[in-house]
C-alpha positions in Angstrom: 34.0 -58.2 12.4 36.0 -55.9 10.3 38.0 -58.8 8.9 34.7 -60.6 7.9 33.6 -57.5 5.9 36.9 -57.4 4.1 36.7 -61.1 3.2 33.1 -60.6 1.9 34.1 -57.7 -0.3 37.1 -59.7 -1.6 34.9 -62.7 -2.3 32.3 -60.5 -4.2 35.0 -59.0 -6.4 36.6 -62.4 -7.0 33.2 -63.9 -8.1 32.5 -60.9 -10.4 35.9 -61.2 -12.0 35.5 -65.0 -12.4 32.1 -64.6 -14.0 33.5 -62.1 -16.6 36.6 -64.3 -17.2 34.5 -67.4 -18.0 31.5 -65.7 -19.7 32.9 -66.6 -23.1 33.6 -70.2 -22.1 30.1 -71.5 -22.9 28.9 -72.8 -26.2 30.5 -70.8 -29.0 28.2 -69.1 -31.5 28.7 -70.6 -35.0 27.8 -68.9 -38.3 25.4 -71.7 -39.2 23.4 -71.6 -36.0 23.3 -67.8 -36.0 22.0 -67.5 -39.5 19.4 -70.3 -38.8 18.1 -68.2 -35.9 18.1 -65.1 -38.0 16.1 -66.8 -40.7 13.6 -68.0 -38.2 13.2 -64.5 -36.8 12.9 -63.0 -40.2 10.1 -65.3 -41.2 8.1 -63.9 -38.3 8.6 -60.3 -39.4 5.3 -58.7 -40.5 6.8 -55.3 -41.5 10.2 -53.6 -41.7 12.0 -50.6 -43.2 15.3 -50.5 -45.2 17.5 -47.6 -46.2 19.4 -48.4 -49.4 22.4 -46.3 -50.4 24.6 -46.8 -53.4 27.7 -45.2 -54.8 28.4 -46.0 -58.4 31.3 -44.8 -60.6 31.6 -46.0 -64.2 33.2 -45.2 -67.5 31.3 -45.5 -70.8 33.0 -45.5 -74.2 31.4 -45.8 -77.6 32.5 -44.8 -81.1 35.8 -43.5 -79.6 34.1 -41.1 -77.2 34.5 -41.7 -73.5 32.3 -40.4 -70.6 32.6 -40.7 -66.9 29.4 -41.2 -64.9 29.1 -41.0 -61.1 25.7 -42.0 -59.6 24.6 -41.8 -56.0 21.3 -43.3 -54.9 19.7 -42.9 -51.5 16.4 -44.7 -50.9 14.2 -45.2 -47.8 11.7 -48.1 -48.0 9.0 -49.6 -45.7 7.2 -52.8 -46.4 4.3 -54.8 -44.9 3.6 -58.5 -45.4 -0.2 -58.6 -45.0 -1.5 -56.8 -46.9 1.6 -56.8 -49.2 2.6 -53.2 -49.7 5.7 -51.0 -50.0 6.5 -47.3 -49.9 9.7 -45.8 -51.2 11.2 -42.3 -51.2 14.6 -41.6 -52.7 17.0 -39.4 -54.7 19.2 -40.4 -57.6 22.1 -38.0 -58.5 24.0 -38.1 -61.7 27.3 -36.2 -62.1 27.1 -36.1 -65.9 23.8 -34.3 -65.8 24.6 -32.2 -62.8 21.1 -33.0 -61.4 19.2 -34.7 -58.7 16.0 -36.6 -59.3 13.6 -37.1 -56.4 11.3 -40.1 -56.5 8.5 -41.6 -54.5 6.5 -44.7 -55.1 3.8 -47.0 -53.6 3.5 -50.6 -54.5 0.3 -52.4 -53.5 -1.8 -55.3 -54.7 -5.1 -54.3 -56.4 -7.5 -56.7 -57.9 -4.9 -59.4 -58.0 -2.4 -57.2 -59.8 0.7 -55.4 -58.6 0.1 -51.7 -58.9 3.0 -49.2 -58.7 2.3 -45.5 -58.2 5.4 -43.4 -59.0 5.9 -39.7 -58.4 8.7 -38.1 -60.5 9.0 -34.3 -60.9 5.7 -33.8 -59.0 3.6 -36.0 -61.3 2.1 -39.4 -60.4 1.9 -42.3 -62.8 0.5 -45.8 -62.3 1.8 -49.0 -63.8 0.3 -52.5 -63.4 2.0 -55.8 -63.7 1.4 -59.4 -62.7 1.7 -60.1 -59.0 4.9 -61.9 -58.0 4.6 -65.4 -56.7 6.8 -64.6 -53.7 6.1 -61.9 -51.1 9.0 -59.4 -51.0 9.5 -59.8 -47.3 9.8 -63.6 -47.8 12.4 -63.0 -50.5 14.5 -60.9 -48.1 14.2 -63.7 -45.5 15.5 -66.2 -48.1 18.8 -64.3 -48.3 19.7 -65.7 -44.8 19.1 -69.3 -45.9 20.9 -69.3 -49.2 23.4 -72.2 -49.8 26.4 -70.0 -49.4 29.2 -70.1 -46.9 29.1 -67.6 -44.0 32.3 -66.8 -42.1 31.7 -65.4 -38.7 34.4 -62.9 -37.5 36.0 -63.5 -34.2 34.9 -60.3 -32.6 31.7 -58.4 -32.4 31.4 -54.7 -33.2 29.4 -51.8 -32.0 27.0 -50.2 -34.5 24.6 -47.5 -33.5 24.9 -48.6 -29.9 24.2 -52.2 -30.7 26.5 -55.2 -30.3 26.6 -56.9 -33.7 28.0 -60.1 -35.1 29.9 -59.6 -38.4 29.8 -62.2 -41.1 31.4 -62.4 -44.5 29.7 -64.1 -47.4 29.2 -64.1 -51.1 25.8 -63.2 -52.4 24.6 -65.0 -55.5 23.6 -63.3 -58.7 20.2 -64.9 -58.5 19.5 -63.2 -55.1 20.8 -59.9 -56.4 18.5 -60.2 -59.4 15.6 -60.6 -56.9 16.7 -57.6 -54.9 17.1 -55.4 -58.0 13.8 -56.6 -59.3 12.1 -55.5 -56.1 13.7 -52.0 -56.4 12.7 -51.9 -60.1 9.1 -52.8 -59.2 9.0 -50.3 -56.3 10.6 -47.4 -58.1 10.2 -48.1 -61.8 14.0 -47.8 -62.3 14.1 -49.7 -65.6 16.9 -52.1 -64.5 15.3 -55.4 -65.6 16.5 -57.8 -68.1 20.2 -58.3 -67.1 21.7 -61.7 -66.8 22.9 -62.1 -63.2 23.6 -65.9 -63.4 27.3 -65.7 -63.2 27.6 -62.8 -60.7 29.1 -63.3 -57.3 29.2 -60.3 -54.9 31.3 -60.0 -51.7 29.2 -59.0 -48.8 29.4 -58.1 -45.1 26.3 -58.8 -43.0 25.9 -57.4 -39.4 23.5 -59.1 -37.1 22.0 -57.7 -33.8 23.6 -59.9 -31.2 20.6 -59.6 -28.9 17.6 -59.7 -31.3 19.2 -61.9 -33.9 17.9 -59.7 -36.7 19.9 -58.0 -39.5 21.2 -54.5 -38.9 23.3 -53.8 -42.0 24.5 -55.4 -45.2 27.3 -54.0 -47.4 27.5 -55.3 -51.0 30.7 -54.6 -53.0 29.4 -55.1 -56.5 32.2 -53.4 -58.5 34.2 -56.5 -59.7 31.0 -58.2 -61.0 29.1 -55.3 -62.5 31.3 -54.4 -65.5 30.5 -57.7 -67.4 26.9 -57.5 -66.3 26.5 -53.9 -67.7 28.3 -54.9 -70.9 25.9 -57.7 -71.4 22.9 -55.5 -70.7 24.2 -52.9 -73.2 24.7 -55.7 -75.8 21.2 -57.0 -75.3 19.9 -53.5 -76.0 21.7 -53.2 -79.3 24.7 -51.2 -78.0 27.2 -54.1 -78.2 30.1 -51.8 -79.2 29.8 -49.8 -76.0 32.6 -50.4 -73.4 31.6 -50.3 -69.8 34.0 -50.2 -66.9 32.6 -50.1 -63.3 35.1 -48.5 -61.0 33.0 -48.6 -57.9 29.6 -50.0 -57.0 29.0 -50.2 -53.3 25.5 -50.7 -51.9 24.7 -50.4 -48.2 21.3 -51.7 -46.9 20.4 -50.7 -43.4 17.5 -52.7 -41.7 15.2 -51.3 -39.1 11.7 -50.8 -37.7 10.8 -54.5 -37.5 7.0 -55.1 -36.9 6.3 -51.4 -36.2 4.5 -50.4 -39.5 0.8 -50.9 -39.3 -0.4 -50.0 -42.7 0.8 -48.3 -46.0 -1.8 -46.2 -47.6 -1.6 -44.8 -51.2 -2.5 -41.1 -51.1 -5.5 -39.9 -53.1 -3.4 -37.8 -55.4 -1.5 -40.9 -56.5 -4.7 -42.9 -57.0 -5.9 -40.2 -59.5 -2.8 -40.8 -61.6 -2.9 -41.7 -65.3 -2.4 -45.4 -66.0 0.6 -46.3 -68.2 1.5 -49.5 -70.0 2.5 -52.1 -67.4 5.0 -53.7 -69.8 8.5 -52.5 -70.3 9.4 -49.8 -67.8 10.3 -46.3 -69.1 13.2 -44.4 -67.8 15.7 -45.5 -65.2 19.5 -45.9 -65.2 19.6 -48.8 -67.6 17.3 -46.9 -70.0 19.5 -43.8 -69.7 22.7 -45.8 -70.5 21.1 -47.9 -73.3 19.6 -44.9 -75.1 21.8 -42.0 -74.2 25.0 -42.3 -76.2 24.2 -41.6 -79.8 26.1 -41.7 -83.1 26.5 -38.4 -85.0 23.1 -37.8 -86.6 24.6 -35.5 -89.3 23.1 -32.4 -87.7 25.1 -32.1 -84.4 28.2 -30.1 -84.1 30.1 -32.9 -82.2 30.9 -36.4 -83.2 28.9 -37.9 -80.4 26.7 -36.6 -77.6 24.6 -37.8 -74.8 20.9 -37.0 -75.3 18.4 -36.4 -72.5 14.9 -37.0 -74.0 12.4 -34.3 -72.8 8.6 -34.2 -72.9 7.7 -37.7 -74.3 6.6 -40.9 -72.6 7.5 -43.1 -75.6 11.2 -42.9 -75.1 11.6 -41.6 -78.7 13.7 -38.5 -79.3 11.7 -35.3 -79.8 12.3 -31.7 -80.6 13.0 -30.9 -76.9 15.9 -33.4 -76.6 18.9 -31.9 -74.7 22.3 -32.9 -75.9 25.5 -33.2 -73.8 28.9 -33.1 -75.4 31.7 -35.5 -74.5 33.3 -32.7 -72.4 30.2 -32.4 -70.3 28.9 -29.1 -71.9 25.3 -28.8 -72.9 24.1 -27.8 -76.4 21.8 -24.7 -76.1 19.7 -24.3 -79.1 18.0 -21.2 -80.7 14.2 -21.4 -80.4 13.8 -19.2 -83.4 16.5 -20.7 -85.6 16.6 -24.5 -85.6 20.1 -25.8 -86.1 21.9 -22.9 -84.4 23.4 -23.7 -81.0 26.2 -22.9 -78.5 27.8 -25.0 -75.8 27.3 -24.2 -72.1 29.2 -25.8 -69.3 27.7 -26.3 -65.8 29.1 -23.3 -63.9 31.2 -24.3 -60.9 29.1 -24.5 -57.8 25.8 -24.9 -59.7 23.7 -27.9 -60.7 21.6 -28.4 -63.9 17.9 -27.8 -63.3 15.8 -30.7 -64.5 13.1 -28.3 -65.7 15.3 -26.8 -68.3 14.7 -27.5 -72.0 17.0 -27.4 -75.0 16.4 -23.7 -75.6 16.4 -22.5 -72.0 19.0 -23.7 -69.5 18.7 -23.1 -65.8 21.4 -23.9 -63.2 20.7 -23.8 -59.4 23.4 -22.5 -57.1 24.5 -25.2 -54.7 24.9 -22.7 -51.9 21.2 -21.9 -51.7 19.8 -21.3 -48.2 16.4 -21.2 -46.7 14.6 -18.1 -48.1 17.4 -17.2 -50.4 18.4 -18.8 -53.8 20.4 -18.1 -56.9 19.5 -19.2 -60.4 21.6 -18.7 -63.6 19.8 -19.0 -66.9 20.9 -19.0 -70.6 19.2 -18.4 -73.9 20.4 -18.1 -77.5 19.1 -15.7 -80.1 20.5 -14.0 -83.2 20.6 -10.9 -85.4 20.3 -8.3 -82.5 22.6 -5.4 -82.3 24.4 -4.2 -79.1 22.0 -1.2 -78.9 18.9 -3.4 -79.3 20.0 -5.7 -76.5 20.7 -2.8 -74.2 17.3 -1.3 -74.9 15.6 -4.6 -74.4 17.0 -5.0 -70.9 16.6 -1.4 -69.9 12.9 -1.7 -70.7 12.7 -4.2 -67.9 14.6 -1.8 -65.6 12.2 1.0 -66.5 9.2 -1.2 -65.6 10.7 -1.8 -62.2 11.2 1.9 -61.7 7.6 2.8 -62.7 5.5 0.0 -61.2 4.4 0.7 -57.6 5.0 -2.9 -56.5 8.8 -2.3 -56.9 10.8 -0.2 -54.5 14.5 0.6 -53.7 15.4 0.2 -57.4 19.1 0.7 -58.0 20.6 0.4 -61.4 24.2 0.1 -62.7 23.9 0.9 -66.4 25.7 -1.1 -69.0 29.2 -2.3 -68.2 31.7 -4.6 -69.9 33.2 -7.8 -68.6 35.8 -10.0 -70.3 34.6 -13.6 -69.4 36.6 -16.4 -71.0 37.2 -15.7 -74.7 34.3 -13.2 -74.9 33.4 -9.7 -74.1 30.1 -9.5 -72.3 27.9 -6.5 -71.7 25.8 -6.5 -68.5 23.3 -4.4 -66.5 23.0 -4.9 -62.8 19.8 -4.0 -61.0 18.6 -4.5 -57.4 15.1 -3.9 -56.0 12.5 -4.9 -53.5 9.2 -6.4 -54.7 6.0 -6.2 -52.6 8.0 -5.0 -49.6 9.1 -8.5 -48.7 11.2 -9.9 -51.5 14.7 -8.6 -52.4 16.4 -9.2 -55.7 19.7 -8.7 -57.4 19.7 -9.4 -61.1 22.4 -9.4 -63.7 21.3 -9.1 -67.4 24.2 -10.1 -69.6 24.8 -10.7 -73.3 27.5 -11.3 -75.8 27.4 -11.2 -79.6 29.5 -13.8 -81.4 31.2 -13.1 -84.7 28.5 -15.0 -86.7 25.7 -13.0 -85.2 24.6 -15.4 -82.5 23.5 -13.6 -79.3 24.1 -15.5 -76.0 22.0 -14.1 -73.1 22.6 -14.9 -69.5 20.5 -13.8 -66.5 21.6 -14.3 -62.9 19.0 -13.8 -60.2 19.6 -13.7 -56.4 16.3 -13.8 -54.5 15.9 -13.4 -50.8 12.7 -13.3 -48.7 12.5 -10.8 -45.9 16.3 -10.5 -45.8 19.1 -8.9 -47.8 20.6 -10.8 -50.7 23.9 -12.2 -49.5 24.9 -15.3 -51.5 26.7 -13.7 -54.4 28.6 -10.6 -55.5 30.1 -9.4 -58.7 32.6 -12.2 -58.7 29.7 -14.5 -59.8 30.2 -13.1 -63.4 33.5 -14.9 -63.8 31.8 -18.2 -62.9 28.6 -17.9 -64.8 29.7 -16.0 -67.9 32.8 -18.1 -68.2 30.6 -21.2 -68.7 30.1 -20.3 -72.4 32.2 -23.0 -74.0 32.5 -21.6 -77.5 
């Protein structure tokens, strides 16, 4: 009896081992069959989400001036097929500007037209264009039936707990043009008009081994994008610009198949002003095409990047902010047009998009919940040392006398040697309305020609002590004056 049990156990183990050993001896999966099944499954998809992340590094040179630009883009999209609609949220960061731009958009069909509602800097706008012939979800499905060769790797991988097939292929420029066109329509990025016909992009596609649906696609666009960007710049009239793309990697993560019931445009967006549905304003291409300017005869540098402020037309206006080739910003005097100084982005800070050309704000990157630090700069002229001290001490006296302020502590005027300049500063700390604590530095320096550069540093903390900065912040912030 005991011998029978041992034989049964042995036989069970042997059968299990044999089944594992020969599990892969059936019909081998081929790339062609796999992608045919993926395409069939994608055609049945009624809704899906995609996360699109891109890292871009490029160099731009024009009129002998070179600039490096690093751009990161992170977008989350969801789409439905019937009714055709899309919702996108995302952030674009540009190293040259030291800033992040948050965006949100809804794309829906209204009265036979394609309506795009875009939220930038808290304001909604609406554009209207002709409805595309092809549904966006159908165009994504077409990627898996293109006449390109797919090479299936020998081994599967694990990705987010899923077993995935890994395939290598080359994505055609025509398909990339379609993808970028969808992103442009969804986010009003202003990236249309480029000639993609000769572009070939190496790609890796990962397919869920069980569901036969895409999980991830990685596009290495770097080698192809330099010529594409050069052609785009030439078409815009900037044919002398030299573009070199060092890195352009886009990762698309697929998910939430058939789980999105409806995409609704919020009422706040529906109340948006309608803009011209023709050529899109803004976007990376618009920034590159219009940002590098020749010396206009009034600037202090030979060439500068300009950031148009306050207009919808794309034309330069009086609030235009200029960036020098070394990355410093030109701060202008509100009261004396043509007078300016150069301010670098302080280390550990980022340029605040709500700045204008006469008032720069930089946000501390170490900000925390309920505590933040802001450094701001202004330019004036024809004030004496005594007048500047009196000006700021009037603010201090107000804190001391108003009953809403408590725990007011003042360090009267001190001197600090920041960079090539001698700064005067007053430090004050106080509590406002019993809940908000502040530390403020009021600093100024008077240049030899009478220009007065003012700098204010504010540490604000709600229901806690200010803890993000100390006096060492003066070296960082006051040293950002690039004169």
